[in-house]
VMD Tcl script that builds the backbone (N, CA, C; Angstrom):
set m [mol new atoms 258]
animate dup $m
set s [atomselect $m all]
$s set {name element resname resid chain x y z} {
  {N N MET 1 A 0.857 -1.175 0.000}
  {CA C MET 1 A 0.000 0.000 0.000}
  {C C MET 1 A 0.904 1.239 0.000}
  {N N GLU 2 A 0.522 2.201 -0.807}
  {CA C GLU 2 A 1.264 3.465 -0.875}
  {C C GLU 2 A 1.159 4.200 0.460}
  {N N PRO 3 A 2.211 4.921 0.862}
  {CA C PRO 3 A 2.166 5.646 2.138}
  {C C PRO 3 A 0.971 6.585 2.278}
  {N N ASP 4 A 0.629 7.325 1.219}
  {CA C ASP 4 A -0.524 8.242 1.301}
  {C C ASP 4 A -1.822 7.482 1.559}
  {N N ASN 5 A -2.001 6.365 0.859}
  {CA C ASN 5 A -3.205 5.552 1.067}
  {C C ASN 5 A -3.233 4.964 2.462}
  {N N TYR 6 A -2.078 4.545 2.946}
  {CA C TYR 6 A -1.989 3.972 4.284}
  {C C TYR 6 A -2.347 5.021 5.335}
  {N N LEU 7 A -1.846 6.236 5.148}
  {CA C LEU 7 A -2.161 7.326 6.076}
  {C C LEU 7 A -3.649 7.654 6.054}
  {N N ARG 8 A -4.229 7.753 4.855}
  {CA C ARG 8 A -5.662 8.049 4.728}
  {C C ARG 8 A -6.513 6.957 5.368}
  {N N SER 9 A -6.130 5.702 5.137}
  {CA C SER 9 A -6.926 4.611 5.713}
  {C C SER 9 A -6.800 4.592 7.238}
  {N N THR 10 A -5.653 5.037 7.748}
  {CA C THR 10 A -5.492 5.125 9.193}
  {C C THR 10 A -6.396 6.205 9.768}
  {N N VAL 11 A -6.488 7.354 9.108}
  {CA C VAL 11 A -7.383 8.428 9.541}
  {C C VAL 11 A -8.828 7.952 9.470}
  {N N ASP 12 A -9.174 7.222 8.427}
  {CA C ASP 12 A -10.527 6.657 8.313}
  {C C ASP 12 A -10.826 5.701 9.465}
  {N N LEU 13 A -9.833 4.908 9.840}
  {CA C LEU 13 A -10.005 3.971 10.941}
  {C C LEU 13 A -10.295 4.694 12.243}
  {N N VAL 14 A -9.607 5.794 12.484}
  {CA C VAL 14 A -9.871 6.590 13.690}
  {C C VAL 14 A -11.314 7.086 13.680}
  {N N GLY 15 A -11.793 7.547 12.528}
  {CA C GLY 15 A -13.181 7.989 12.411}
  {C C GLY 15 A -14.156 6.871 12.687}
  {N N GLN 16 A -13.836 5.672 12.229}
  {CA C GLN 16 A -14.705 4.522 12.478}
  {C C GLN 16 A -14.756 4.190 13.959}
  {N N ILE 17 A -13.615 4.265 14.616}
  {CA C ILE 17 A -13.579 3.986 16.051}
  {C C ILE 17 A -14.435 5.002 16.796}
  {N N SER 18 A -14.339 6.271 16.389}
  {CA C SER 18 A -15.109 7.321 17.053}
  {C C SER 18 A -16.602 7.076 16.949}
  {N N SER 19 A -17.053 6.571 15.820}
  {CA C SER 19 A -18.484 6.317 15.693}
  {C C SER 19 A -18.872 4.947 16.242}
  {N N ARG 20 A -17.971 4.002 16.226}
  {CA C ARG 20 A -18.300 2.659 16.691}
  {C C ARG 20 A -18.482 2.606 18.205}
  {N N TYR 21 A -17.808 3.489 18.940}
  {CA C TYR 21 A -18.010 3.456 20.391}
  {C C TYR 21 A -19.439 3.863 20.734}
  {N N LEU 22 A -20.035 4.709 19.901}
  {CA C LEU 22 A -21.443 5.067 20.117}
  {C C LEU 22 A -22.347 3.864 19.873}
  {N N GLU 23 A -22.025 3.105 18.846}
  {CA C GLU 23 A -22.799 1.899 18.553}
  {C C GLU 23 A -22.662 0.879 19.680}
  {N N LEU 24 A -21.450 0.732 20.201}
  {CA C LEU 24 A -21.242 -0.189 21.310}
  {C C LEU 24 A -22.028 0.254 22.534}
  {N N GLY 25 A -22.031 1.540 22.826}
  {CA C GLY 25 A -22.812 2.055 23.948}
  {C C GLY 25 A -24.290 1.766 23.779}
  {N N ALA 26 A -24.790 1.935 22.556}
  {CA C ALA 26 A -26.205 1.659 22.281}
  {C C ALA 26 A -26.521 0.178 22.475}
  {N N ARG 27 A -25.634 -0.677 22.017}
  {CA C ARG 27 A -25.848 -2.114 22.156}
  {C C ARG 27 A -25.833 -2.532 23.624}
  {N N LEU 28 A -24.853 -2.031 24.365}
  {CA C LEU 28 A -24.764 -2.378 25.787}
  {C C LEU 28 A -25.992 -1.878 26.544}
  {N N TYR 29 A -26.452 -0.693 26.195}
  {CA C TYR 29 A -27.644 -0.126 26.819}
  {C C TYR 29 A -28.853 -1.042 26.563}
  {N N LYS 30 A -29.020 -1.455 25.311}
  {CA C LYS 30 A -30.147 -2.319 24.956}
  {C C LYS 30 A -30.044 -3.676 25.651}
  {N N ILE 31 A -28.852 -4.250 25.654}
  {CA C ILE 31 A -28.655 -5.548 26.306}
  {C C ILE 31 A -29.018 -5.459 27.778}
  {N N ARG 32 A -28.577 -4.369 28.423}
  {CA C ARG 32 A -28.863 -4.197 29.852}
  {C C ARG 32 A -30.341 -3.908 30.099}
  {N N GLU 33 A -30.897 -2.947 29.387}
  {CA C GLU 33 A -32.273 -2.516 29.632}
  {C C GLU 33 A -33.303 -3.586 29.273}
  {N N GLU 34 A -33.069 -4.313 28.193}
  {CA C GLU 34 A -34.013 -5.340 27.764}
  {C C GLU 34 A -33.657 -6.718 28.317}
  {N N LYS 35 A -32.631 -6.761 29.154}
  {CA C LYS 35 A -32.176 -7.998 29.792}
  {C C LYS 35 A -31.897 -9.109 28.772}
  {N N LEU 36 A -31.332 -8.718 27.639}
  {CA C LEU 36 A -31.010 -9.685 26.595}
  {C C LEU 36 A -29.934 -10.670 27.031}
  {N N TYR 37 A -29.133 -10.270 27.997}
  {CA C TYR 37 A -28.065 -11.132 28.506}
  {C C TYR 37 A -28.618 -12.423 29.107}
  {N N LEU 38 A -29.883 -12.410 29.544}
  {CA C LEU 38 A -30.467 -13.587 30.193}
  {C C LEU 38 A -30.579 -14.793 29.259}
  {N N ALA 39 A -30.442 -14.557 27.961}
  {CA C ALA 39 A -30.485 -15.675 27.011}
  {C C ALA 39 A -29.287 -16.600 27.195}
  {N N SER 40 A -28.162 -16.047 27.704}
  {CA C SER 40 A -26.953 -16.859 27.847}
  {C C SER 40 A -26.204 -16.696 29.163}
  {N N TYR 41 A -26.558 -15.664 29.926}
  {CA C TYR 41 A -25.805 -15.354 31.143}
  {C C TYR 41 A -26.752 -15.115 32.314}
  {N N GLU 42 A -26.262 -15.382 33.501}
  {CA C GLU 42 A -27.093 -15.166 34.686}
  {C C GLU 42 A -27.227 -13.688 35.017}
  {N N THR 43 A -26.162 -12.934 34.788}
  {CA C THR 43 A -26.186 -11.506 35.108}
  {C C THR 43 A -25.572 -10.708 33.966}
  {N N PHE 44 A -25.859 -9.428 33.966}
  {CA C PHE 44 A -25.270 -8.525 32.988}
  {C C PHE 44 A -23.752 -8.493 33.157}
  {N N TYR 45 A -23.294 -8.562 34.399}
  {CA C TYR 45 A -21.856 -8.534 34.665}
  {C C TYR 45 A -21.158 -9.802 34.165}
  {N N ASP 46 A -21.863 -10.923 34.181}
  {CA C ASP 46 A -21.312 -12.143 33.578}
  {C C ASP 46 A -21.085 -11.924 32.081}
  {N N PHE 47 A -22.057 -11.281 31.427}
  {CA C PHE 47 A -21.906 -10.973 30.013}
  {C C PHE 47 A -20.719 -10.037 29.781}
  {N N LEU 48 A -20.610 -8.978 30.598}
  {CA C LEU 48 A -19.493 -8.045 30.451}
  {C C LEU 48 A -18.160 -8.759 30.609}
  {N N TYR 49 A -18.077 -9.642 31.592}
  {CA C TYR 49 A -16.842 -10.395 31.808}
  {C C TYR 49 A -16.505 -11.217 30.567}
  {N N HIS 50 A -17.496 -11.909 30.038}
  {CA C HIS 50 A -17.288 -12.726 28.844}
  {C C HIS 50 A -16.876 -11.864 27.647}
  {N N ALA 51 A -17.450 -10.692 27.533}
  {CA C ALA 51 A -17.141 -9.784 26.415}
  {C C ALA 51 A -15.851 -9.004 26.643}
  {N N ASP 52 A -15.239 -9.178 27.816}
  {CA C ASP 52 A -14.004 -8.486 28.188}
  {C C ASP 52 A -14.195 -6.963 28.206}
  {N N ILE 53 A -15.321 -6.552 28.789}
  {CA C ILE 53 A -15.633 -5.131 28.944}
  {C C ILE 53 A -15.682 -4.831 30.436}
  {N N LYS 54 A -14.883 -3.887 30.863}
  {CA C LYS 54 A -14.876 -3.505 32.272}
  {C C LYS 54 A -16.172 -2.773 32.607}
  {N N PRO 55 A -16.734 -3.027 33.779}
  {CA C PRO 55 A -17.982 -2.364 34.159}
  {C C PRO 55 A -17.910 -0.833 34.088}
  {N N ASP 56 A -16.772 -0.241 34.460}
  {CA C ASP 56 A -16.688 1.222 34.399}
  {C C ASP 56 A -16.671 1.719 32.960}
  {N N THR 57 A -16.071 0.963 32.050}
  {CA C THR 57 A -16.101 1.320 30.632}
  {C C THR 57 A -17.522 1.209 30.105}
  {N N CYS 58 A -18.215 0.148 30.474}
  {CA C CYS 58 A -19.606 -0.036 30.083}
  {C C CYS 58 A -20.453 1.122 30.587}
  {N N SER 59 A -20.230 1.503 31.820}
  {CA C SER 59 A -20.999 2.600 32.405}
  {C C SER 59 A -20.802 3.894 31.613}
  {N N LYS 60 A -19.580 4.183 31.245}
  {CA C LYS 60 A -19.302 5.403 30.468}
  {C C LYS 60 A -19.983 5.345 29.107}
  {N N LEU 61 A -19.869 4.212 28.445}
  {CA C LEU 61 A -20.474 4.070 27.116}
  {C C LEU 61 A -21.991 4.183 27.175}
  {N N THR 62 A -22.599 3.512 28.135}
  {CA C THR 62 A -24.060 3.539 28.213}
  {C C THR 62 A -24.570 4.899 28.669}
  {N N LYS 63 A -23.811 5.607 29.505}
  {CA C LYS 63 A -24.236 6.943 29.933}
  {C C LYS 63 A -24.216 7.928 28.776}
  {N N VAL 64 A -23.227 7.824 27.900}
  {CA C VAL 64 A -23.201 8.686 26.706}
  {C C VAL 64 A -24.450 8.414 25.884}
  {N N HIS 65 A -24.745 7.134 25.668}
  {CA C HIS 65 A -25.925 6.790 24.877}
  {C C HIS 65 A -27.204 7.285 25.554}
  {N N GLU 66 A -27.334 6.997 26.830}
  {CA C GLU 66 A -28.556 7.374 27.549}
  {C C GLU 66 A -28.740 8.895 27.602}
  {N N ASN 67 A -27.702 9.604 27.964}
  {CA C ASN 67 A -27.831 11.055 28.146}
  {C C ASN 67 A -27.982 11.826 26.843}
  {N N PHE 68 A -27.225 11.455 25.827}
  {CA C PHE 68 A -27.280 12.210 24.576}
  {C C PHE 68 A -28.337 11.692 23.616}
  {N N ILE 69 A -28.370 10.382 23.406}
  {CA C ILE 69 A -29.260 9.817 22.389}
  {C C ILE 69 A -30.679 9.620 22.936}
  {N N VAL 70 A -30.795 8.924 24.057}
  {CA C VAL 70 A -32.121 8.595 24.599}
  {C C VAL 70 A -32.799 9.833 25.193}
  {N N LYS 71 A -32.146 10.471 26.135}
  {CA C LYS 71 A -32.763 11.613 26.820}
  {C C LYS 71 A -32.624 12.916 26.048}
  {N N GLY 72 A -31.483 13.108 25.407}
  {CA C GLY 72 A -31.229 14.373 24.718}
  {C C GLY 72 A -31.716 14.419 23.279}
  {N N HIS 73 A -32.117 13.270 22.751}
  {CA C HIS 73 A -32.626 13.169 21.374}
  {C C HIS 73 A -31.635 13.727 20.345}
  {N N VAL 74 A -30.345 13.490 20.596}
  {CA C VAL 74 A -29.298 13.920 19.676}
  {C C VAL 74 A -29.008 12.760 18.728}
  {N N ALA 75 A -28.891 13.067 17.452}
  {CA C ALA 75 A -28.563 12.026 16.475}
  {C C ALA 75 A -27.109 11.604 16.666}
  {N N PRO 76 A -26.831 10.304 16.610}
  {CA C PRO 76 A -25.453 9.844 16.791}
  {C C PRO 76 A -24.455 10.546 15.864}
  {N N GLU 77 A -24.882 10.862 14.659}
  {CA C GLU 77 A -23.990 11.523 13.702}
  {C C GLU 77 A -23.527 12.891 14.217}
  {N N GLN 78 A -24.348 13.507 15.048}
  {CA C GLN 78 A -24.009 14.831 15.568}
  {C C GLN 78 A -22.915 14.780 16.619}
  {N N ILE 79 A -22.748 13.635 17.259}
  {CA C ILE 79 A -21.731 13.575 18.315}
  {C C ILE 79 A -20.618 12.584 18.009}
  {N N SER 80 A -20.682 11.928 16.861}
  {CA C SER 80 A -19.661 10.909 16.551}
  {C C SER 80 A -18.277 11.527 16.381}
  {N N ASN 81 A -18.220 12.807 16.117}
  {CA C ASN 81 A -16.911 13.446 15.888}
  {C C ASN 81 A -16.285 14.010 17.165}
  {N N ILE 82 A -16.947 13.823 18.304}
  {CA C ILE 82 A -16.381 14.386 19.542}
  {C C ILE 82 A -15.264 13.515 20.090}
  {N N GLY 83 A -15.123 12.331 19.568}
  {CA C GLY 83 A -14.040 11.461 19.989}
  {C C GLY 83 A -14.373 10.686 21.246}
  {N N TYR 84 A -13.418 9.960 21.693}
  {CA C TYR 84 A -13.608 9.125 22.866}
  {C C TYR 84 A -12.324 9.145 23.687}
  {N N THR 85 A -12.468 9.066 24.966}
  {CA C THR 85 A -11.342 8.927 25.887}
  {C C THR 85 A -11.858 8.190 27.105}
  {N N PHE 86 A -11.234 7.068 27.404}
  {CA C PHE 86 A -11.651 6.303 28.575}
  {C C PHE 86 A -10.473 6.010 29.441}
}
mol reanalyze $m
mol bondsrecalc $m
mol representation Tube
mol addrep $m
């Protein structure tokens, strides 16, 4: 791969990560709220352990989703560029 293409694809990857964390937060929120974890796990924390997601990371992701998307009615596209830091 040419260096310019490699650099561009790396920048694209960062953009994907920025938007994918919102998707992960939405999924975790749904799994927790709808108790979807009960199909395979006794507790939500059992699911998090299996998925290798720390509870505090899950809390941050789901709070972003709950506060901005669910309660604030903000479209994910509007906040996908704010980045992530955990």
